[in-house]
Every structure is written in structure tokens, then in C-alpha cells.
C-alpha positions as CSV (number, residue, x, y, z in Angstrom):
1,X,30.3,-14.4,20.4
2,X,27.3,-12.0,19.6
3,X,24.6,-12.2,21.6
4,X,21.9,-14.8,21.4
5,X,18.4,-13.4,22.6
6,X,14.9,-14.0,22.4
7,X,13.1,-11.9,19.9
8,X,9.8,-10.6,21.0
9,X,9.2,-7.4,22.1
10,X,11.3,-5.8,19.3
11,X,8.8,-5.6,16.5
12,X,10.4,-7.5,14.2
13,X,7.8,-8.7,11.7
14,X,6.7,-9.9,8.1
15,X,9.0,-12.9,8.7
16,X,10.6,-15.1,5.7
17,X,12.6,-17.4,6.9
18,X,15.7,-19.4,5.0
19,X,17.7,-21.9,5.8
20,X,22.1,-21.4,4.4
21,X,24.6,-23.8,5.8
22,X,22.2,-25.4,8.1
23,X,21.4,-22.0,10.0
24,X,17.9,-20.1,10.1
25,X,18.0,-16.5,8.9
26,X,15.1,-14.3,9.0
27,X,14.4,-11.3,6.8
28,X,12.1,-9.2,7.8
29,X,10.3,-5.6,8.7
30,X,10.4,-3.9,11.8
31,X,7.8,-1.8,13.7
32,X,9.2,1.2,15.1
33,X,7.4,1.2,18.6
34,X,4.9,-0.3,20.3
35,X,3.4,3.1,20.6
36,X,2.6,3.3,17.2
37,X,-1.1,4.2,16.2
38,X,-0.2,3.4,12.2
39,X,2.2,1.7,10.4
40,X,6.0,3.0,11.3
41,X,8.6,0.7,10.0
42,X,11.7,2.9,9.0
43,X,14.4,0.2,8.5
44,X,14.8,-3.6,7.6
45,X,16.5,-6.4,9.7
46,X,18.3,-9.8,9.5
47,X,18.5,-12.1,12.2
48,X,19.8,-15.7,12.5
49,X,19.5,-18.6,14.5
50,X,21.0,-22.3,15.0
51,X,17.5,-23.4,17.0
52,X,15.0,-21.4,15.9
53,X,14.4,-20.4,19.4
54,X,17.1,-17.7,20.5
55,X,18.2,-15.3,17.6
56,X,21.2,-13.2,17.1
57,X,21.2,-10.0,15.2
58,X,22.8,-10.0,11.5
59,X,22.0,-6.6,10.0
60,X,19.9,-3.7,9.4
61,X,19.2,-2.1,6.2
62,X,18.1,1.5,6.2
63,X,16.4,3.3,3.0
64,X,18.9,5.8,3.1
65,X,21.6,3.1,2.5
66,X,19.7,2.4,-1.0
67,X,18.7,4.0,-4.0
68,X,15.9,5.6,-2.1
69,X,18.9,8.0,-0.3
70,X,16.2,9.3,2.5
71,X,14.6,8.1,5.6
72,X,10.6,7.0,4.9
73,X,8.6,5.3,7.5
74,X,7.1,2.7,4.9
75,X,9.7,0.1,5.0
76,X,7.7,-2.7,3.8
77,X,8.1,-6.7,3.5
78,X,10.5,-8.6,2.2
79,X,12.4,-12.0,1.1
80,X,15.8,-13.8,-0.1
81,X,17.3,-16.0,-2.1
82,X,20.8,-17.5,-2.5
83,X,22.3,-17.8,-6.3
84,X,25.5,-19.0,-7.0
85,X,27.0,-18.1,-3.7
86,X,25.7,-14.9,-3.6
87,X,22.8,-13.6,-1.5
88,X,19.8,-11.1,-2.9
89,X,17.5,-9.5,-0.7
90,X,14.3,-7.7,-2.0
91,X,12.3,-5.4,-0.2
92,X,9.4,-3.5,-0.6
93,X,9.0,0.4,0.1
94,X,6.0,2.9,0.6
95,X,7.5,6.4,-0.3
96,X,5.6,9.3,0.5
97,X,4.7,11.9,-0.1
98,X,4.7,10.5,-3.7
99,X,2.9,8.0,-2.5
100,X,5.2,5.2,-4.9
101,X,5.1,1.5,-3.9
102,X,7.8,-0.5,-5.9
103,X,10.4,-3.4,-5.0
104,X,14.2,-2.9,-4.5
105,X,16.7,-5.6,-4.0
106,X,20.4,-5.4,-2.5
107,X,23.0,-8.1,-2.2
108,X,25.5,-9.5,-0.4
109,X,28.2,-12.3,-0.1
110,X,27.2,-13.7,2.7
111,X,23.6,-14.5,4.4
112,X,23.5,-11.9,6.9
113,X,25.3,-8.9,5.1
114,X,26.8,-6.4,4.4
115,X,24.5,-5.3,1.8
116,X,25.0,-3.3,-1.0
117,X,22.6,-1.8,-3.6
118,X,24.1,-2.9,-7.1
119,X,20.8,-1.7,-9.3
120,X,21.0,1.8,-7.9
121,X,17.1,1.8,-8.7
122,X,14.2,-0.2,-8.2
123,X,14.4,-4.0,-9.4
124,X,10.3,-3.4,-9.9
125,X,8.9,0.1,-10.3
126,X,5.6,1.7,-9.3
127,X,3.2,0.9,-11.9
128,X,4.7,-2.0,-13.7
129,X,1.6,-4.2,-13.2
130,X,-2.1,-3.3,-12.5
131,X,-1.8,-3.8,-8.4
132,X,0.2,-2.5,-6.1
133,X,4.2,-3.5,-6.6
134,X,4.9,-4.5,-2.9
135,X,5.4,-7.9,-0.7
136,X,8.1,-9.6,-2.9
137,X,8.6,-13.5,-2.7
138,X,11.8,-15.4,-4.2
139,X,11.0,-19.0,-5.2
140,X,13.8,-21.5,-6.4
141,X,12.9,-24.2,-8.3
142,X,14.3,-27.7,-8.4
143,X,15.9,-26.9,-11.6
144,X,17.9,-23.9,-10.1
145,X,15.7,-21.1,-11.7
146,X,14.5,-18.4,-9.5
147,X,11.3,-16.5,-9.8
148,X,9.8,-13.1,-8.0
149,X,6.2,-13.1,-7.2
150,X,4.4,-10.3,-5.7
151,X,1.1,-7.8,-5.3
152,X,-1.6,-7.6,-3.7
153,X,-5.5,-9.5,-4.4
154,X,-3.6,-10.1,-7.8
155,X,-0.5,-11.6,-8.0
156,X,2.5,-11.6,-10.3
157,X,5.3,-13.6,-11.4
158,X,8.4,-13.1,-13.4
159,X,11.6,-15.2,-14.0
160,X,14.8,-13.6,-12.7
161,X,17.7,-12.8,-15.1
162,X,20.6,-15.1,-14.6
163,X,22.8,-12.4,-12.9
164,X,19.9,-11.4,-10.8
165,X,20.2,-7.9,-11.8
166,X,16.9,-7.6,-13.7
167,X,13.4,-9.8,-14.5
168,X,13.8,-11.6,-17.6
169,X,10.1,-11.4,-18.8
170,X,7.2,-9.0,-18.4
171,X,5.3,-10.2,-15.2
172,X,2.4,-12.4,-15.8
173,X,-0.7,-13.1,-13.6
174,X,-1.0,-16.0,-11.7
175,X,-4.4,-17.3,-11.4
176,X,-6.2,-18.8,-8.1
177,X,-9.4,-20.3,-8.7
178,X,-12.5,-20.1,-5.7
179,X,-10.0,-17.9,-3.7
180,X,-10.9,-17.0,-0.1
181,X,-9.2,-14.9,2.8
182,X,-9.7,-13.0,5.9
183,X,-12.1,-10.6,4.3
184,X,-14.4,-13.2,2.7
185,X,-14.7,-15.3,-0.4
186,X,-13.4,-14.1,-3.7
187,X,-10.6,-12.1,-2.1
188,X,-7.2,-12.9,-1.4
189,X,-4.8,-10.6,0.6
190,X,-1.5,-9.5,0.3
191,X,1.9,-10.9,1.5
192,X,1.8,-14.3,-1.4
193,X,4.4,-16.7,-1.0
194,X,5.3,-19.7,-2.8
195,X,6.7,-23.0,-1.6
196,X,6.7,-26.7,-3.1
197,X,6.6,-30.0,-1.5
198,X,6.7,-33.9,-3.0
199,X,6.1,-32.0,-6.6
200,X,3.1,-30.0,-5.3
201,X,3.1,-25.9,-5.6
202,X,1.7,-24.5,-2.3
203,X,0.8,-20.5,-3.1
204,X,-0.2,-18.9,0.2
205,X,-1.3,-15.5,1.5
206,X,-1.3,-15.2,5.1
207,X,-2.5,-18.7,6.8
208,X,-4.7,-19.4,3.5
209,X,-3.3,-21.2,0.5
210,X,-3.9,-22.9,-2.9
211,X,-2.2,-25.4,-4.7
212,X,-1.0,-26.4,-8.5
213,X,0.8,-29.2,-10.1
214,X,2.7,-26.5,-12.1
215,X,4.5,-23.6,-11.1
216,X,2.5,-21.5,-13.4
217,X,-0.8,-22.5,-12.4
218,X,-3.5,-22.3,-12.1
219,X,-4.0,-22.5,-8.2
220,X,-7.2,-23.9,-6.7
221,X,-8.0,-23.2,-3.0
222,X,-7.3,-25.5,-0.5
223,X,-8.2,-24.0,2.9
224,X,-7.0,-22.0,6.0
225,X,-4.6,-23.5,8.2
226,X,-5.4,-21.2,11.2
227,X,-8.5,-22.8,13.4
228,X,-9.5,-20.9,16.4
229,X,-10.3,-24.2,18.0
230,X,-6.4,-24.8,18.1
231,X,-5.4,-21.2,19.5
232,X,-4.3,-20.7,23.2
233,X,-6.7,-17.8,24.6
234,X,-4.4,-14.9,24.3
235,X,-3.6,-15.6,20.9
236,X,-7.0,-16.1,19.7
237,X,-8.2,-13.1,21.7
238,X,-5.7,-10.6,21.3
239,X,-5.8,-10.3,17.5
240,X,-6.8,-8.3,14.4
241,X,-10.1,-6.6,13.2
242,X,-11.1,-9.5,10.9
243,X,-10.2,-12.2,13.4
244,X,-7.3,-14.4,14.2
245,X,-7.0,-15.6,10.6
246,X,-5.9,-11.7,9.2
247,X,-2.4,-10.6,9.3
248,X,-0.8,-14.0,9.7
249,X,1.9,-13.0,6.8
250,X,5.0,-14.7,6.5
251,X,6.4,-17.8,4.9
252,X,6.8,-21.8,4.9
253,X,9.9,-23.2,5.4
254,X,11.6,-26.8,6.1
255,X,14.3,-26.8,8.9
256,X,16.0,-30.4,9.7
257,X,13.3,-32.4,7.8
258,X,10.3,-30.9,9.2
259,X,8.1,-27.9,7.8
260,X,7.2,-24.9,9.7
261,X,4.9,-21.9,9.3
262,X,6.7,-18.4,10.3
263,X,4.2,-15.2,10.6
264,X,3.4,-12.5,12.2
265,X,1.9,-12.2,15.5
266,X,0.2,-9.5,17.9
267,X,-0.8,-11.0,20.8
268,X,2.2,-10.0,22.8
269,X,1.8,-6.3,22.4
270,X,-1.9,-6.3,21.4
271,X,-1.0,-3.7,19.0
272,X,-1.6,-4.6,15.6
273,X,1.1,-1.7,14.3
274,X,3.8,-3.4,16.7
275,X,4.1,-7.3,15.5
276,X,6.2,-9.7,16.8
277,X,6.5,-13.2,14.9
278,X,6.0,-16.6,15.7
279,X,6.6,-20.0,14.5
280,X,4.4,-23.3,14.4
281,X,5.2,-26.7,13.1
282,X,3.0,-27.6,9.8
283,X,1.5,-31.3,9.0
284,X,0.8,-32.4,5.5
285,X,-2.1,-34.5,5.2
286,X,-1.9,-37.5,2.3
287,X,-3.9,-35.6,0.4
288,X,-1.4,-32.9,0.2
289,X,-3.5,-30.4,2.2
290,X,-2.0,-29.0,5.2
291,X,-3.7,-29.8,8.9
292,X,-4.5,-26.8,10.9
293,X,-1.7,-25.2,12.9
294,X,-1.4,-25.3,16.9
295,X,-0.9,-21.6,17.8
296,X,0.1,-21.6,21.8
297,X,2.9,-20.5,23.9
298,X,4.8,-23.4,23.2
299,X,5.2,-23.1,19.5
300,X,8.4,-24.0,18.1
301,X,9.7,-24.7,21.7
302,X,7.8,-28.1,21.9
303,X,10.0,-29.4,18.9
304,X,13.5,-27.9,20.1
């Protein structure tokens, strides 16, 4: 049996968690070393769990095993989706010295791999829209249609082709009304994510979010789910330059009837370039807003 471990202290971050066959699968970036003084990310990783506490390593994807064909230190955020029994894992790459930022994708017959690069090239090339092409998020709607979202400051969305080997349309901009983020009013952030609950679509960028009654939007800004008053001291004090609402990239997911937020956390290393991830329960108010989450040492432990 594979080893089940506590994943904290391994630099696993930018979490997107999806549940396949009643098992949670974590698709993540990976900060290389606690000695990092800038973002150094050599690979992407998949982990799985049956309790959200103890995790089992499933696979590691290295850029040299894809169309990239060489090691890079810009293995940025990822996301995955299941379609017709196959699993598709999108990743973003910052390829230097060309300063090329784009999104690729691999596929597998199992949620944890092994992975193959069926495309042999990027899914979304550098320069295909007027924002940087990174931080992909897949969204699968109730009718089974699949969309990919990506971008920073301005977000773009496109439907995927039936065979998942390309986008089926020109990516279109997603409008966010009255946005706010860790850098102030009028700005969003990177690491977009989209989920749906009770017919309402939630577009999020870290701990900030907007909602819409339609997938296409426009999305109205609704608030931030991180309140420093609801944080344990070490989580609040060991934090990003712009405060505890910054840097909490991740996704919202449903696990055994309850909703959770998985997000980056730097309080364990006290180094923003060597991040871990953390999970907190999410509560929805009757008007569809999300209550501020509790960030403390118990986190998910209190629910398991």
C-alpha cells in the first residue's frame, strides 16, 4: 500500500482539488526548496486522499516529458477535469529566456496518471489573448459541457472541443463588475476559478469572488472570504506583503455533502516562495454570499 502522509512542508501549492470515485485528487504546482528566494518550480504533482488529511503521491509531471522538451523553473498552476472516462490535466508554463507564457495539457485513463502529451504542443499559445496565458481552470457545467478559464487581471473563457484536444471557439473576455482584490479596488488578480452552487455561478480569484446567474456573466463582485479576525495568529502574522487576503490561490470543491476551499498557505515556512496548501470549510448564506472562513490549525481536521 502506498504511504499516506501529511503533505505540509513539501512545497505543494496552487491546489485544485476534484473528487473522482469518492476520492479527492489534488492537482498542484510545486515550489522546489524552502531556500527559494524567488519562484522556482520544476514540476507539477498529483496527490490523492480519502479523508482530506493524509495524502498519497500519485504522479509527477516534468516539463521535459511534455512538448516543452526541457527542464524549466516556471511550472505554474494547473487544473484537471474528467470527460467520458478520461482525465485531462492542464498546466501553465513560464518558459525562459524566451519569456513565453502558455497553457499545455496532458491526458490519462486514470485521475492520478500516468500522463501522455497527446497534443504535442500548447493548448493555448502565448499571445492568443491580450493577457498572460496562464493559471487554467476547467469548469464542467450541469449538461456536461466543459470550459477553460485563464488569465490575470482580465479573464477569458472558451468551450472545449468534444475530443478535448482544442478550444472550440475564440476565447471571450469575462466581465467582472466593481472588482476588488488584494491590490485594491478596481483590480482582480491571477488564479481564476469557477464553481456552481444552487444555480449560481461563482467566479473567484484567490479569496475574492463574484457571482452571476449565467455562466457567461457579467459577474458582480460580492466580497472576500478571508477575515483576519477569523484567523489564528500565526496564519495572520506570517503572510504576504499585501496582507492575509493575498496569495490564497486555489479552488472550491464539494466533499461528501459539504463545501470547502483549498488554498495556498505560507505560514508554515514563513517564505512566500515555498508555499504549502490548506483547506477550510465554506458556509453559504441564504442570499448566496459566502461567510468568512476560519483559518486555524484545526482547519479540515475539525470536520473529519
